[in-house]
N, C-alpha and C positions, 0 to 999 in steps of 0.2 A: 476591297470590296465592300460595295454600300449594300445593305441592306432596305429595300424600297418594296409599299405595298401600295396597292392596285385596288382601290373601290370603282368597280367595273358595275355593269347593268347583269338582273339577274340571267336576260334574254343570252347574253354577250356570254356570259358564265356556261350556260345551255350549250352552246355553239362552241363553245372555246378555243377549242382546235382547228386548225387550217383556214379561218375564220380572218383573209387577207385583207381584206375589204376594211375592218375595222381600223383605226388609227392606234387600238391599246395593243395591238394585234404585234405591230412595227416596232414600238416600243419597248413592249416587255423583250420579244425577241433580242432587240439591240442590245438589252442591258444585261440578257443573260448569257448572251455571245460576248459581252466587253468583262465578264465575269462574278457579276453581281446577284445577290440572292434576290428575287423578286416574289413577292406573294401577291395573294388574287385573295377577294375580300367582294360582298355585296354587303349594300344596306341593310339586310332582317339580320346582318352575321355582327355588325356593332353593339354595342354594351358600354353600358358603364357602372364600374364598382365603387359607388360611394363617390369619390372627384376623381378617378381613374378611369380612362377611355379605355377600352379592347377591342379587340375584333378575334373572332373566329375564320380561321384563313388555310387557302390549301398554298403550297409550295410551288411554284413552275418550274418545267424545264424544256431546254432545245433539243429535239431529237430530229434526224433527218431532213432539219430546214422548219419544221413545225413546234410550235408551242401545244403543250401538253400541262397538267397540272397530277403531282400525287392525290392520290384519293385518301388522304389521313386529316385530317380537320385538325389543326395547332390553335390553341385558345395566347396570345399573344399582346401586350401592352404596347400601345399606338406610339408614344413615344420612344421606344425601343427603335424604331425604325430611323432611317436618316433622313428620309422624307417619303412623303406623299402623296399621288395621283387620283387626285379626287373625283371621278368620271362615269355617274350613274347618269341613263338618259333620262329626261321628262317623259310623262310630267310630274313636273315638281308640285305634286300634292302634299298632305298634311307626313305623310312618311317621309318624305324624300327632307321637307324642312325639318321636322323632327332630326333627322341623320344630322342634320346643319350645326345640329345644338351640341351633338357629343364632340365634335370637333371643337368645342369654344373652349372643351377640356385638354386639348389637345398643343401641344409647347412646340413640335416639332413640325418642321414647312410642307407646307398642304399648298399643293398646285391642282387648279385655282385655287383658293378660299372658298372652304363652305360659307362664312362669313358672307363673303362678296357677292358669293352667288344666288346665295339667300335675300342680302339685298340689293337686285341686280336682276329684273325680269327682264329676260330677252328682245321681248315686243316692246315693251311700257316703256322702258329705260332708254331704249333707241332714241327716244325724242331729248338725250342729254346731248346728241349732236344732231337737233332736228335742224341745224344749217346744212346736213347732207343728206335730207330726208326730203322727199314731195309730203306735201298736206297732208294731216292725218290726226283723228282722233283717237278716244280713248273713253267708250261708255259701255252703257244697254239702253238706252231710249232708241226706242223704236223711229221716236219723232226727229230724235238729232241724225238718226242712220239715213231715215231721209230725206232728211234737209242735205246731209253731206252729197248722197248721191244725186240728186237734184242738181248741185254744185255740180258735180264733175262728170257724173254721166255713165261712168265706169268705176266701179269702188272693188279693193280686195275686204274683205273680213277674215278677222284671225281671232283664235282665242289663245291666251294670253300664256297658257302652260303646256300645251304641247310642242312636242317636233315632228321631225321629218314631212312638211306639209299638214297634219293631220287635221282636219276640220276646218280649213284654209278656201272660203267660198270667193268667188266670182258673180259678181251682180252688176247688170248693166240699167238703164234709167228705163223702167217698163216693161222689166221681166214679168210676167204675169205673178212668179213665186215670189216674190220681192217681200211681200208681209210672213210670209210661212218661213222665208230663211232665216228672217233678223228673227223674227219670235223664239224659232228653233236651237240657234246658235248663243241668244241669250237667256235662253231658259225662260222666255217670258218677260223680259227686260229687267234682270235678277241676276246674270252674271254680265261682267266688264268685258268687251273686245277689242280690241285695234284695228281700226277704218281705215284703209290707206286708201289712196289716190292709186286708181289702176297705171302701171306704167306699158305702154303698149308694149315697147322692143323686149319684153318678157319673154317672145314669141322665141327672141334668137337667144335666149338661157340669161340666166345670172353669173357674176364672175363671185367666186369663192374668193376674199381678198384675207389673208392668212396674219395674224401678230402674233410676237414672241416678245417678250417684253414690251418694253419701249422704242421697236421695229415692226416695221413691214416688211413680210419675204419677198422677194422679187418674182417667187415661181406659186403661180396659183392656175386654176383651170377652169372651163366656165359648166355650166351644169344646164343640158337642155334640157325640154319641154319635151316629153311625146306624143305623138300623135293623138290622143283622146285626152289630154290634159293641158291647161297651159299652164304649171309649171313642174320642173323637175318631181320625179317619182318614181325614177327607175335607176338604181346604182349598178350601173355597167358600163364597160367603156362606148357603146355604142352611145351614151347619150354624157361624154364627159369629155371636152378637147380643148387642149392648148391655149391660154388666154395670155397677154403681154401686159405687162403693167411698164409703165414707161418710168423717168426718173421723176416726172411732176405728177404722177402716179402716187409712186413713193413719195412725195412729201406731203401731198396732198393728204395721203388720209394717216400720215406720221401722230399727226394729233390726237386719236383718237389711240391709237395703239399707247401713246404716251399715259395719255386717262384713261385707259382701262388698266396698263400696269399699277400706277397709282392707287390703283384702288383695290388690288390684286389679284387681279387679272390676268395673268401670264399669258395663258393663249384666248385667243380668240378667233373665233373665223366670221367675218362683214359678208353679208349678202348681199349685191350691189349688180345694178343695172343703169345706164349711164351715169355712172359715178354717184348713183345715190342711192342708199344703204335703205336696203327694205329691213332688217333685221342682225341682229349683233347675236351671234351664236357665242354664249360661258359656258355651259354644263357640259358638252364634254364635244366640243367642238371637232369635225371632220376634218382632218389634214390630208383627202385624199394621198395617201401617200406613195400606193401601189402605180395611182395613174402616175403622180407629179415625177416621179423616179422611170417611169416608163416615158415618159412626155419629155423630161429635161436631163434623160441618164446621168441622175443624180442618187444617191443613196441620204433623203431627205431623213428618215430615221434617226443614222448616224449623227447629222448634223444636229436636228433635235437633242437628241442625247445628250450632246456635249455641252448644248446650254445647259441642260436641266441639273445636269451635276456640278456644273462649275458655278452655279448661282449668283453667275453674275457674269458681263458679257466680254470675249476674249476679241480686241480690238481689232486681230490682222483673222480671222476667222473667214472661212470662204463660206461663213452661212447666208451673210448679205453681201450684193453687191453693189 
């Protein structure tokens, strides 16, 4: 039996029970059903006592096929856990960054490495894989963005520290609101943005390609945009469909998985349109376990759990096709 700590988002703690849309629900439930002890915590519950990292936390349990937690706060040294799942959601603000510093004093295994997350911006550092991307720039300059818009005619503007599409805007050449949108998102040219060439095929959805260790999972879904938006913004089955990865696709994205794993990012989600990466999710990547289980008739949480507990790949595992 292992002791496992999950650092989750404050909102996720608030709605902990029955929330089977989130990856943590399935992983926690799987570990509990295997007989392990699983504790949950959030960023404000972390602390240092001299150079020893601690957390206040709640012990979770499974009952009637759902997960719950005991309403008793326990104070525990983080290094006494067998491993930690570090999965708070963005924004990656100063509180988030400070929480990663706490883990500089932790010796036990942490997935994903907080130090690696701190060093990897999900938007900006996608450029480590620029050969997989469309044209893009990172800037706060109104002039630079207008030149980029004039060149590409349609562009996407993204804040660097948000998630779930928050603050992402579409602009076309000639839009009368161009300068207002740019000045608003850049806070009058003081805040950096990522600006990407628009990919028209986004209207047919973007594919979430999942990595685990140095492998690419063969299971993936396509996230469809709603009728009132150009991007995926509603997490329900109406907007999530099966997407197939060929052997060529698996080989194509494999170098990315290897690079991320070497950086301490064990679990990641690549958002892909026409084999072009638009973002690399590393903070709390959603694995869409409920949907993938239904579509592929598998138990993805069991396969993920086996890997996370093993700390190394099992060559004959059914996880990789």
